[in-house]
C-alpha positions as CSV (number, residue, x, y, z in Angstrom):
1,M,97.2,87.2,104.3
2,R,94.4,87.3,101.7
3,N,93.0,90.7,103.4
4,I,96.4,92.5,102.6
5,A,97.5,94.2,99.1
6,A,100.5,95.3,98.3
7,V,101.3,98.3,96.4
8,I,104.7,98.7,94.4
9,I,105.6,101.7,92.3
10,T,108.5,101.0,89.8
11,Y,110.4,103.2,87.6
12,N,113.1,101.7,85.2
13,T,113.9,98.8,87.8
14,G,116.4,95.9,87.2
15,N,115.6,92.3,86.6
16,E,115.8,91.4,90.2
17,F,112.6,92.8,91.2
18,S,111.4,89.6,90.1
19,K,112.8,87.8,92.9
20,N,111.2,90.5,95.5
21,V,108.0,89.9,93.9
22,L,108.0,86.1,94.1
23,S,109.2,86.3,97.7
24,L,106.3,88.7,98.7
25,K,103.6,86.7,96.8
26,K,103.3,84.4,99.6
27,H,102.7,86.8,102.4
28,V,100.0,88.9,100.6
29,G,96.6,88.4,98.6
30,E,97.7,90.7,95.6
31,V,100.7,92.3,94.2
32,I,100.1,95.5,92.7
33,V,102.5,97.2,90.7
34,V,102.0,100.7,89.4
35,D,104.3,101.5,86.8
36,N,105.6,105.2,86.2
37,G,106.7,105.1,82.5
38,S,109.4,102.9,82.5
39,N,112.0,101.8,79.6
40,K,111.0,98.8,77.3
41,E,113.4,96.6,79.2
42,T,111.4,97.2,82.7
43,L,108.1,97.0,81.0
44,S,108.9,93.6,79.2
45,M,110.1,92.3,82.6
46,L,106.7,93.6,84.4
47,R,104.6,92.0,81.6
48,G,106.4,88.6,81.9
49,L,105.1,88.5,85.6
50,K,101.5,89.0,84.6
51,E,100.7,85.7,86.3
52,E,102.2,87.3,89.6
53,I,101.1,90.9,89.7
54,T,98.3,93.3,88.7
55,L,100.0,95.8,86.3
56,I,98.7,99.4,86.0
57,E,100.9,101.0,83.3
58,L,100.7,104.8,83.8
59,N,102.8,105.5,80.3
60,E,104.3,108.3,81.7
61,N,106.0,109.4,85.1
62,K,103.6,110.9,87.3
63,G,105.5,110.7,90.3
64,I,105.4,108.8,93.4
65,A,102.1,110.2,95.1
66,Y,100.0,109.9,91.9
67,A,101.0,106.4,91.2
68,L,100.5,105.1,95.1
69,N,97.0,106.8,94.7
70,R,96.2,104.7,91.6
71,G,97.2,101.1,93.4
72,I,95.6,102.1,96.5
73,E,92.5,103.1,94.9
74,Y,92.6,99.6,93.1
75,A,93.1,97.8,96.6
76,V,90.2,99.4,98.1
77,N,87.5,99.1,95.3
78,N,88.5,95.3,95.6
79,D,87.9,95.3,99.2
80,F,91.2,94.3,101.0
81,Q,91.4,95.5,104.6
82,W,95.0,96.7,104.7
83,V,97.7,98.3,102.0
84,L,100.9,97.3,102.0
85,T,103.3,100.0,100.5
86,L,106.9,98.9,99.0
87,D,109.7,100.4,97.2
88,H,110.5,98.3,94.1
89,D,114.3,97.4,96.0
90,S,113.1,96.7,99.4
91,T,112.6,93.0,100.6
92,V,110.0,91.8,103.1
93,S,111.4,89.6,105.6
94,D,109.8,86.4,106.4
95,S,107.9,87.5,109.9
96,M,107.6,91.2,108.8
97,I,104.1,91.5,108.3
98,S,102.9,88.8,110.6
99,N,104.9,90.4,113.5
100,M,103.2,93.8,112.7
101,L,99.7,92.5,112.7
102,S,100.4,90.4,115.9
103,V,101.7,93.4,117.7
104,Y,98.4,95.3,116.4
105,N,96.0,92.9,117.5
106,S,97.4,92.8,121.1
107,I,97.0,96.3,121.7
108,D,93.5,97.3,123.6
109,E,90.7,97.8,121.1
110,S,90.1,101.2,122.5
111,E,93.9,102.2,121.9
112,K,94.0,100.4,118.4
113,E,91.0,102.1,117.4
114,K,93.0,105.0,116.6
115,I,95.7,103.5,115.0
116,V,95.8,103.5,111.2
117,M,99.5,102.8,109.9
118,L,101.9,100.1,111.2
119,T,105.6,100.5,110.3
120,P,108.7,98.3,110.3
121,K,112.0,98.8,111.3
122,H,114.1,99.4,108.3
123,V,117.6,97.7,108.2
124,E,120.1,97.5,105.8
125,E,120.9,94.2,104.0
126,K,124.6,94.2,105.5
127,Q,123.4,94.8,109.3
128,M,120.9,91.9,109.3
129,D,123.0,89.7,111.4
130,V,123.6,92.5,114.2
131,V,119.7,93.0,114.8
132,S,118.6,92.8,118.4
133,K,116.3,89.7,119.1
134,S,115.2,92.0,122.1
135,Q,112.8,93.7,120.2
136,E,110.2,91.1,120.1
137,N,106.6,92.6,120.4
138,K,108.0,96.1,121.2
139,W,106.3,98.8,119.4
140,E,106.2,102.7,119.9
141,Y,104.5,105.6,118.4
142,V,106.0,107.5,115.7
143,L,105.1,111.1,113.9
144,T,106.6,109.9,110.5
145,E,108.0,107.0,108.8
146,I,108.9,106.6,105.0
147,T,106.1,104.8,102.6
148,S,108.2,101.5,102.1
149,G,107.1,99.0,104.3
150,A,104.0,100.8,105.8
151,L,101.0,98.7,106.5
152,T,97.8,101.1,106.3
153,K,94.2,100.3,106.8
154,A,92.3,100.7,103.6
155,D,89.3,102.4,105.1
156,F,91.6,105.6,106.1
157,Y,93.0,105.5,102.6
158,K,89.0,105.8,101.4
159,N,89.2,109.4,102.1
160,E,92.8,110.2,102.5
161,L,95.3,109.9,99.8
162,Y,98.7,111.1,99.0
163,D,99.2,114.8,97.9
164,E,100.1,114.4,94.2
165,K,101.1,118.0,93.7
166,L,104.3,117.0,95.7
167,F,105.2,114.7,92.9
168,I,108.2,112.8,94.7
169,D,110.1,113.3,97.9
170,L,108.6,114.2,101.3
171,V,105.2,112.4,100.2
172,D,105.2,110.1,103.2
173,H,106.3,112.6,105.7
174,D,103.4,114.7,104.5
175,Y,100.9,112.2,104.8
176,C,102.3,110.9,108.0
177,L,102.0,114.2,109.9
178,R,98.3,114.7,108.1
179,I,97.6,111.6,110.1
180,N,98.7,112.8,113.4
181,S,97.0,116.0,113.1
182,M,93.8,114.5,112.6
183,G,94.4,112.7,115.9
184,Y,94.9,109.4,114.4
185,K,98.2,107.2,115.2
186,I,101.3,105.6,113.7
187,I,103.3,102.7,115.5
188,R,106.7,101.4,114.6
189,V,106.9,97.4,115.2
190,N,110.5,97.0,116.2
191,S,110.4,93.0,115.5
192,A,109.3,93.6,112.2
193,I,112.3,94.1,110.0
194,L,112.2,95.6,106.3
195,I,115.3,94.8,104.3
196,H,116.3,98.3,103.0
197,N,118.3,99.4,100.0
198,L,120.2,102.9,101.1
199,G,120.9,103.7,97.6
200,E,123.9,105.8,96.8
201,S,125.0,106.5,100.3
202,I,128.3,106.3,101.3
203,Q,129.7,106.1,104.7
204,K,132.7,108.6,105.3
205,K,135.0,108.9,108.3
206,I,136.3,112.2,109.5
207,L,138.2,112.4,112.6
208,G,136.8,109.1,113.7
209,I,133.0,110.3,113.3
210,T,131.0,108.4,110.8
211,I,129.4,110.7,108.5
212,T,126.9,109.4,105.5
213,P,126.2,111.7,102.5
214,T,123.2,110.3,100.6
215,N,124.4,111.5,97.3
216,H,121.1,112.4,95.7
217,S,120.8,114.0,92.5
218,A,120.6,117.4,91.6
219,L,116.8,117.1,90.4
220,R,115.9,115.2,93.9
221,R,117.2,118.0,95.6
222,Y,115.0,120.3,93.9
223,Y,112.0,118.6,94.9
224,M,113.2,118.0,98.5
225,S,113.6,121.8,98.9
226,R,110.3,122.6,97.3
227,N,108.7,119.9,99.4
228,R,110.2,120.5,102.6
229,K,109.4,124.5,102.4
230,Y,105.8,123.3,101.8
231,I,105.4,120.8,105.0
232,W,107.6,123.3,106.7
233,N,104.7,126.0,106.5
234,K,101.7,123.7,106.8
235,Y,102.8,121.9,109.9
236,R,104.9,124.8,112.0
237,G,101.9,124.9,113.9
238,T,101.0,121.8,114.8
239,F,104.6,120.2,114.5
240,K,106.9,122.8,115.7
241,E,109.6,120.3,117.3
242,W,109.6,118.5,114.2
243,V,109.8,121.5,111.6
244,I,113.0,122.6,113.5
245,K,114.7,119.4,113.5
246,D,114.1,119.2,109.9
247,K,115.0,122.4,109.1
248,I,118.7,121.5,111.0
249,R,118.5,118.3,108.9
250,F,118.1,120.3,105.7
251,L,121.4,122.8,106.9
252,N,123.3,119.6,107.6
253,E,122.8,117.8,104.3
254,I,124.0,121.5,102.5
255,V,126.8,121.1,104.6
256,K,127.8,117.6,103.4
257,I,126.7,118.2,99.9
258,I,129.6,121.0,99.8
259,A,132.0,119.0,101.8
260,F,131.6,115.7,100.1
261,E,129.4,115.5,97.3
262,D,130.0,115.8,93.5
263,E,127.9,118.4,91.5
264,K,127.9,120.9,94.7
265,L,126.9,123.8,92.4
266,N,124.2,122.5,90.2
267,K,122.9,120.8,93.7
268,L,122.8,124.1,95.3
269,K,121.5,125.7,92.3
270,M,118.5,123.4,92.2
271,I,118.0,123.4,96.0
272,K,117.3,127.3,95.5
273,L,115.2,126.8,92.6
274,G,113.1,124.5,94.5
275,L,112.7,127.1,97.2
276,N,111.8,129.7,94.8
277,D,109.0,127.2,93.0
278,Y,107.5,127.0,96.4
279,K,107.3,130.5,96.7
280,D,105.7,130.6,93.2
281,K,103.4,127.9,93.7
282,K,105.0,125.8,91.0
283,W,103.7,122.0,91.8
284,G,104.0,119.0,90.1
285,C,106.7,117.5,87.7
286,Y,110.1,119.9,87.6
287,F,109.6,119.6,83.7
288,N,106.4,121.2,83.7
289,H,107.7,124.4,84.6
290,H,111.3,124.1,83.5
291,S,113.0,123.0,80.3
292,K,114.6,120.0,79.7
């Protein structure tokens, strides 16, 4: 599929990244890796892949939004029709891209004209065996999805890039809500599978109920809280129901932090700081406003 460019953001990845790149190469026209100031080991590994990838080195961590935009601009300037955005630790299943495009091409012309982003179903690797085969060719409109696995029309990116002031976290949800607020659409193709790494999430059972604390770091909690407040206020009139549900998710996450996670006080402190920095209009990297 030579008309597709894949954009992957790296930051201190492991050597297993090479395996994902080699697997991805057969599905797309070009793999663009934007490195966000990784350590020497990661840079050495990436430079060793110069025959397989186009590497853009930023030399410092400028955030996920900035890095995505540089990779997307490269893809747009090189006349790709679609841009596939991926996390460095996600694995594209063999039929993911072809399934998404097949379903998109089957949609009525008048309807698909408004569709600018196709997304897959995210499945944890150990759950692959229980994925239902009945989802073939089924698709649905969605309001938001995560960036990893999203296949977006390059023409749409020409005028609409990610909001760089958010730096990291909820950058994707802000972008998806913006798409919908402009009258465009996002679909999820349920037969397209992205094998996803859940990171530090650990399932716990309490009174027979499965609970999954995410165990995000205190710094991530800062960005999530600051950017959430921004998105809530930005879209409270347009997508009131989504905002209410996300406020409930936010409160549930605080309960999980208090009940199950380490570094509770530090995480709660950073949540409060993030909310305060939103009010004070402090954007970008946390360390631009607070000493290390």
